[in-house]
C-alpha positions as CSV (number, residue, x, y, z in Angstrom):
1,M,-8.3,-14.7,86.5
2,K,-8.8,-16.4,89.8
3,Q,-6.2,-19.1,90.4
4,H,-7.6,-22.6,90.8
5,T,-6.8,-24.5,93.9
6,P,-6.3,-28.2,93.5
7,K,-8.4,-30.5,95.7
8,D,-7.1,-33.2,98.1
9,G,-7.2,-36.0,95.6
10,T,-5.2,-34.0,93.1
11,K,-2.8,-32.7,95.8
12,S,-2.3,-36.4,96.8
13,V,-1.0,-37.4,93.4
14,W,0.9,-34.2,92.2
15,S,2.0,-32.1,95.1
16,G,5.6,-31.8,96.3
17,E,7.2,-33.9,93.6
18,K,8.3,-31.6,90.8
19,A,11.6,-30.2,92.3
20,A,12.8,-33.7,92.9
21,L,12.3,-35.0,89.4
22,V,15.4,-35.6,87.2
23,H,16.4,-36.7,83.7
24,G,12.8,-36.3,82.5
25,A,11.4,-39.0,85.0
26,S,7.9,-38.9,85.9
27,Q,8.5,-40.4,89.4
28,V,10.7,-39.2,92.3
29,P,13.9,-41.1,92.5
30,V,15.3,-42.8,95.5
31,V,18.4,-41.0,96.4
32,N,20.6,-43.3,98.6
33,S,23.6,-41.2,98.8
34,V,24.9,-40.5,102.3
35,A,26.7,-37.4,101.4
36,F,26.5,-34.6,98.7
37,T,29.5,-33.2,97.2
38,Y,30.7,-29.6,96.5
39,D,33.7,-28.3,94.6
40,D,33.1,-24.7,95.8
41,I,33.7,-24.6,99.6
42,D,31.8,-21.4,99.9
43,E,28.6,-22.8,98.1
44,W,29.1,-25.9,100.5
45,Y,29.2,-23.7,103.5
46,E,26.1,-21.8,102.3
47,V,24.1,-24.9,101.9
48,A,25.3,-26.3,105.3
49,I,24.0,-23.2,107.2
50,G,20.8,-23.1,105.2
51,K,21.6,-19.9,103.3
52,R,21.3,-21.8,100.1
53,A,19.1,-24.8,99.0
54,G,20.8,-28.2,98.8
55,H,21.9,-31.2,100.8
56,I,25.1,-32.0,102.6
57,Y,24.5,-35.1,104.6
58,G,21.8,-37.8,104.8
59,R,21.0,-37.4,108.5
60,N,20.1,-33.8,107.9
61,T,18.2,-33.9,104.6
62,N,17.7,-35.9,101.4
63,P,16.0,-35.1,98.2
64,T,13.5,-38.2,98.3
65,V,12.7,-37.4,101.9
66,Q,12.2,-33.7,101.0
67,A,9.7,-34.6,98.5
68,F,7.6,-36.7,101.0
69,E,7.7,-33.7,103.4
70,E,6.6,-31.3,100.8
71,K,3.7,-33.4,99.6
72,L,2.4,-33.8,103.3
73,R,3.1,-30.1,103.9
74,I,0.7,-29.2,101.1
75,L,-1.9,-31.7,102.1
76,E,-1.9,-30.3,105.7
77,N,-1.7,-26.7,104.6
78,A,1.2,-26.1,106.9
79,E,4.1,-23.7,106.6
80,A,6.7,-26.3,107.2
81,C,7.2,-30.2,107.6
82,T,10.1,-32.3,108.9
83,S,10.0,-36.1,109.0
84,F,11.3,-38.8,111.2
85,S,12.1,-42.5,111.1
86,T,8.8,-43.6,112.8
87,G,5.7,-42.0,114.3
88,M,6.9,-42.4,117.8
89,A,10.2,-40.5,116.8
90,A,8.0,-37.7,115.6
91,I,6.1,-37.6,118.8
92,S,9.0,-37.9,121.2
93,N,11.3,-35.6,119.4
94,S,8.7,-32.9,119.1
95,L,7.8,-33.1,122.9
96,L,11.5,-33.0,123.9
97,T,12.2,-30.1,121.6
98,F,9.8,-27.8,123.7
99,L,9.7,-29.4,127.2
100,K,12.1,-28.8,130.0
101,P,12.3,-29.8,133.8
102,G,9.6,-28.0,135.7
103,D,7.2,-27.7,132.7
104,R,3.6,-29.1,132.9
105,I,1.8,-30.9,130.0
106,V,-1.9,-31.7,130.0
107,S,-3.1,-34.6,127.8
108,L,-5.8,-37.4,127.5
109,K,-5.9,-40.7,129.4
110,D,-6.3,-43.0,126.3
111,T,-3.8,-41.8,123.8
112,Y,-1.8,-44.4,121.8
113,G,0.0,-46.7,124.4
114,G,3.5,-45.6,123.2
115,T,2.5,-41.9,123.8
116,N,1.0,-42.8,127.1
117,K,4.3,-44.4,128.1
118,I,6.1,-41.2,127.5
119,F,3.7,-39.4,129.7
120,S,3.6,-41.9,132.5
121,E,7.2,-43.1,132.5
122,F,9.7,-41.1,130.6
123,L,8.7,-37.3,131.1
124,P,8.3,-37.6,134.9
125,R,12.0,-38.8,135.0
126,L,12.8,-35.4,133.5
127,N,10.8,-33.7,136.3
128,I,8.1,-32.7,133.8
129,E,4.7,-32.8,135.3
130,V,2.0,-34.6,133.3
131,T,-1.7,-34.4,133.9
132,L,-4.0,-36.9,132.0
133,V,-7.7,-36.1,131.9
134,N,-10.6,-38.3,131.0
135,T,-10.9,-38.2,127.1
136,G,-14.0,-36.3,126.0
137,D,-14.4,-34.5,129.4
138,H,-13.9,-31.0,127.9
139,D,-14.8,-29.3,131.3
140,E,-12.1,-31.2,133.1
141,M,-9.5,-30.5,130.4
142,E,-10.3,-26.8,130.4
143,E,-10.0,-26.7,134.2
144,E,-6.5,-28.4,134.1
145,I,-5.3,-26.2,131.3
146,A,-6.4,-23.1,133.1
147,K,-4.1,-24.0,136.0
148,G,-1.2,-23.4,133.7
149,C,0.8,-25.5,131.4
150,T,3.5,-25.4,128.8
151,L,1.9,-27.8,126.4
152,V,-1.6,-29.4,125.5
153,Y,-1.1,-32.8,123.7
154,L,-4.3,-34.2,121.9
155,E,-5.0,-37.3,119.8
156,T,-8.4,-37.2,118.0
157,P,-9.7,-39.7,117.1
158,T,-8.0,-41.7,119.9
159,N,-6.2,-45.0,119.5
160,P,-8.0,-47.5,120.1
161,T,-11.2,-46.2,121.6
162,V,-11.9,-43.7,118.8
163,K,-13.0,-40.9,121.0
164,I,-13.2,-37.3,119.8
165,T,-11.8,-34.0,121.3
166,D,-13.4,-30.7,120.3
167,L,-10.2,-29.2,118.9
168,A,-11.4,-25.5,118.5
169,R,-12.7,-25.5,122.1
170,I,-9.5,-27.0,123.8
171,I,-7.1,-25.0,121.5
172,K,-8.9,-21.8,122.6
173,A,-8.2,-22.8,126.3
174,A,-4.6,-23.6,125.7
175,K,-4.1,-20.2,123.9
176,K,-5.5,-18.4,127.0
177,V,-2.5,-19.7,129.0
178,G,0.0,-19.4,126.3
179,A,0.4,-23.1,125.9
180,L,1.3,-24.9,122.6
181,T,-1.2,-27.4,121.2
182,F,0.1,-30.6,119.5
183,V,-2.4,-32.8,117.7
184,D,-1.9,-36.3,116.6
185,N,-3.8,-36.5,113.3
186,T,-2.8,-40.2,112.3
187,F,-6.3,-41.5,112.5
188,A,-8.1,-38.7,110.7
189,T,-5.4,-38.0,108.1
190,P,-5.4,-34.6,106.4
191,I,-8.2,-35.9,104.1
192,N,-10.6,-35.8,107.0
193,Q,-9.3,-33.2,109.6
194,Q,-7.2,-30.1,109.4
195,P,-6.0,-29.3,113.0
196,L,-3.8,-26.4,111.8
197,A,-6.9,-24.6,110.4
198,L,-8.5,-25.0,113.8
199,G,-5.6,-23.2,115.5
200,A,-3.3,-26.1,116.5
201,D,0.4,-25.2,116.6
202,L,1.6,-28.7,115.6
203,V,0.3,-31.8,113.7
204,L,1.9,-35.2,114.1
205,H,1.6,-38.2,112.0
206,S,2.7,-41.8,112.1
207,A,3.2,-42.0,108.4
208,T,3.5,-45.7,108.7
209,K,-0.3,-45.9,108.9
210,F,-2.9,-44.3,106.5
211,L,-0.4,-42.0,104.7
212,G,1.7,-44.9,103.3
213,G,-1.2,-47.2,103.4
214,H,0.6,-50.4,102.4
215,A,2.2,-51.6,105.7
216,D,5.6,-51.6,104.1
217,A,7.3,-48.4,105.3
218,L,7.9,-46.7,108.6
219,G,7.9,-43.0,109.0
220,G,6.6,-40.0,111.0
221,A,6.2,-36.2,110.6
222,A,5.7,-33.0,112.3
223,L,4.0,-30.0,110.7
224,G,3.2,-26.4,111.6
225,S,4.8,-22.9,111.4
226,K,8.3,-22.6,110.1
227,H,9.4,-21.2,113.5
228,L,8.4,-24.4,115.3
229,V,9.3,-26.9,112.8
230,E,12.9,-25.4,112.4
231,Q,13.4,-26.0,116.2
232,I,12.0,-29.6,115.9
233,Y,14.2,-30.3,112.8
234,H,17.3,-29.1,114.8
235,Y,16.7,-31.5,117.5
236,R,16.0,-34.3,115.2
237,E,19.1,-33.6,113.0
238,I,21.2,-33.9,116.1
239,N,19.5,-36.8,117.8
240,G,19.4,-38.7,114.4
241,A,15.9,-40.2,114.1
242,T,16.0,-39.6,110.3
243,M,13.7,-41.0,107.7
244,D,15.2,-43.4,105.3
245,P,15.1,-42.4,101.6
246,N,13.7,-45.7,100.6
247,A,10.9,-45.5,103.2
248,A,10.2,-42.0,101.9
249,Y,9.8,-43.2,98.4
250,L,7.3,-46.0,99.5
251,L,5.4,-43.4,101.5
252,L,5.3,-41.0,98.6
253,R,4.0,-43.6,96.3
254,G,1.3,-44.8,98.9
255,M,0.2,-41.1,99.4
256,K,-0.8,-40.8,95.8
257,T,-3.9,-42.9,96.5
258,L,-4.6,-41.5,100.0
259,K,-7.9,-39.9,99.3
260,L,-9.1,-42.9,97.3
261,R,-8.1,-45.3,100.1
262,V,-9.5,-43.2,102.9
263,E,-12.9,-42.8,101.2
264,Q,-13.2,-46.5,100.7
265,Q,-12.0,-47.3,104.2
266,Q,-14.4,-45.1,106.0
267,K,-17.2,-46.4,103.8
268,N,-16.3,-49.9,104.9
269,A,-15.9,-48.9,108.6
270,Q,-19.3,-47.3,108.7
271,Q,-21.0,-50.4,107.4
272,V,-18.9,-52.8,109.7
273,A,-19.8,-50.6,112.7
274,E,-23.5,-50.7,111.8
275,F,-23.4,-54.4,111.4
276,L,-21.6,-55.0,114.7
277,K,-24.2,-52.8,116.5
278,T,-26.7,-55.6,115.6
279,H,-24.7,-58.7,116.7
280,D,-25.6,-60.3,120.1
281,K,-21.8,-61.3,120.7
282,V,-20.8,-57.7,120.6
283,Q,-21.0,-55.5,123.8
284,D,-20.1,-52.1,122.5
285,V,-19.1,-50.5,119.3
286,Y,-16.9,-47.4,119.1
287,Y,-17.1,-45.5,115.9
288,P,-17.7,-41.7,115.6
289,G,-19.8,-42.2,112.5
290,L,-22.5,-43.9,114.6
291,E,-25.1,-41.5,115.7
292,D,-25.1,-42.8,119.3
293,H,-21.3,-42.3,119.6
294,L,-20.7,-39.9,122.5
295,H,-19.0,-37.4,120.3
296,H,-20.7,-37.9,117.0
297,E,-21.7,-34.2,116.7
298,I,-18.3,-33.0,117.5
299,A,-16.9,-35.3,114.8
300,K,-19.4,-34.0,112.3
301,Q,-18.4,-30.5,112.9
302,Q,-14.5,-30.7,112.7
303,M,-14.1,-33.8,110.4
304,T,-15.2,-34.3,106.8
305,G,-15.2,-38.1,107.2
306,F,-15.3,-40.4,110.1
307,G,-12.2,-42.5,109.2
308,G,-11.4,-46.1,108.7
309,M,-10.8,-47.1,112.4
310,L,-13.3,-48.4,114.8
311,S,-13.1,-50.7,117.8
312,F,-15.6,-53.0,119.5
313,A,-15.8,-55.0,122.8
314,L,-16.9,-58.5,122.8
315,K,-19.0,-60.2,125.4
316,G,-16.8,-62.8,127.1
317,E,-13.9,-60.5,126.9
318,L,-10.5,-62.2,126.3
319,D,-11.8,-65.6,125.8
320,A,-14.1,-64.4,123.1
321,V,-11.2,-62.6,121.5
322,R,-9.2,-65.8,121.4
323,A,-12.1,-67.6,119.7
324,F,-12.9,-64.8,117.2
325,L,-9.6,-63.7,115.8
326,P,-8.3,-67.0,114.3
327,K,-11.7,-67.3,112.4
328,L,-11.1,-64.1,110.3
329,K,-10.0,-64.7,106.7
330,F,-9.9,-61.3,105.3
331,A,-7.9,-59.6,108.1
332,N,-4.3,-59.5,109.1
333,K,-4.0,-60.0,112.8
334,A,-1.2,-57.7,113.4
335,A,-0.1,-54.6,115.2
336,N,-0.7,-52.0,112.4
337,L,-3.5,-50.0,110.9
338,G,-4.3,-47.9,108.0
339,A,-3.3,-50.4,105.2
340,V,-5.3,-51.5,102.2
341,E,-5.8,-54.8,103.9
342,T,-8.1,-54.9,106.8
343,T,-6.0,-55.3,110.1
344,V,-7.5,-56.4,113.4
345,G,-6.1,-57.0,116.9
346,P,-6.9,-56.5,120.5
347,A,-5.5,-53.4,122.4
348,R,-3.4,-55.8,124.6
349,T,-1.2,-56.9,121.6
350,T,-1.4,-53.7,119.5
351,S,-2.0,-50.1,120.6
352,H,-1.3,-50.7,124.4
353,V,0.9,-53.8,124.5
354,E,3.4,-51.8,126.5
355,N,0.8,-51.4,129.4
356,T,-0.2,-53.8,132.1
357,P,-3.8,-55.1,132.3
358,E,-4.2,-52.8,135.3
359,E,-2.9,-49.8,133.3
360,R,-5.2,-50.6,130.4
361,A,-8.2,-50.8,132.7
362,A,-7.3,-47.5,134.3
363,L,-7.3,-46.1,130.8
364,G,-10.8,-47.4,130.1
365,I,-9.5,-50.2,127.7
366,P,-11.2,-53.6,128.4
367,E,-9.2,-56.8,127.7
368,G,-12.0,-57.8,125.2
369,L,-11.5,-54.6,123.1
370,V,-10.7,-55.3,119.4
371,R,-9.2,-52.6,117.2
372,Y,-10.5,-52.9,113.6
373,S,-8.8,-51.0,110.7
374,A,-11.2,-51.4,107.7
375,G,-9.4,-52.1,104.5
376,I,-10.5,-51.5,100.9
377,E,-12.0,-55.0,100.3
378,D,-15.6,-55.6,99.2
379,I,-17.8,-54.8,102.1
380,S,-20.0,-57.9,101.6
381,D,-16.8,-60.0,102.1
382,L,-15.8,-58.2,105.3
383,I,-19.3,-58.5,106.7
384,E,-19.6,-62.3,105.9
385,D,-16.1,-62.8,107.4
386,L,-17.2,-61.1,110.7
387,K,-20.4,-63.0,110.8
388,G,-18.5,-66.3,110.6
389,A,-15.9,-65.3,113.2
390,L,-18.5,-64.0,115.6
391,D,-20.6,-67.2,115.3
392,A,-17.5,-69.2,116.4
393,I,-17.6,-67.5,119.8
394,E,-19.4,-69.9,122.3
């Protein structure tokens, strides 16, 4: 009899938890113990060197954190997963695990602002060359990769301009020169995109966003082959960016509704984007679900849904943003995304607050750009809310 493979909605609810359940509990417990005891020193040693399953110290592993890692591993169809205290810890630790002085990395101009700072400020200090290409210019990226590089770093859809990169095409170019390919899958989530299936070496997440979905827990993750993830885990366990078990519990609980939330969020995002396209106070709308989006066809090919994130540029730029944001009633004006509540903010105070206005302009991010993370509210309320706020712009 052919074995049945559960779908994403079922995986979100059930996967990765059974091994962590104790005393007949139906939910994973929060294990706050810093250390784990052993009477047998030989057993203790075998656990410590990884020869036997178990835990010795919270900076290394923890049962609650391990359940989070296993659930996400199954959702991403990865061999292995390791977690971090934040999404930026996942990105920085993963990069620093494999990069050394003299290496070269090729990436995109409009990645998340924190990632961009690593590329523009921190890696060059280590004598690591970073080349950033225009996002969506696949010919330019292939040309730069062909010159030779150690690592190709991609983010698709991008934060906050929601641009798309053809993963299969760029991953193929990276493999030709023996480069690793890392993909930030935060915006898409494993519900909408599977970079590992397209040949990526590593998938990264800010679990704080859509995975947790309730804006109450920080976390990050890196997934890929056991060979790569073990190296990243070793770097992380020594450098200490460990996920807290209480955060792991909240993220686990949030992930149970991941598929339901993403489906509603992207349904709302599509209708919001279509509405904004018709409003005379809006200059441009960026959402891959729109047929006139520059990379709509690529998104259709490599994603199963277009996600809950969009952005739009207001006519009148920053003055318009100042008039618009306070009038929104059903939106948190905050530096977060992926939550059940709609969350809105300009790039200058959210994704690219670390960058100067000149740097944002060079990255193609206007000061009047608003990032909109659609929540799960009733769409008619979101549209009416947007109408009222847009009408307040003089």
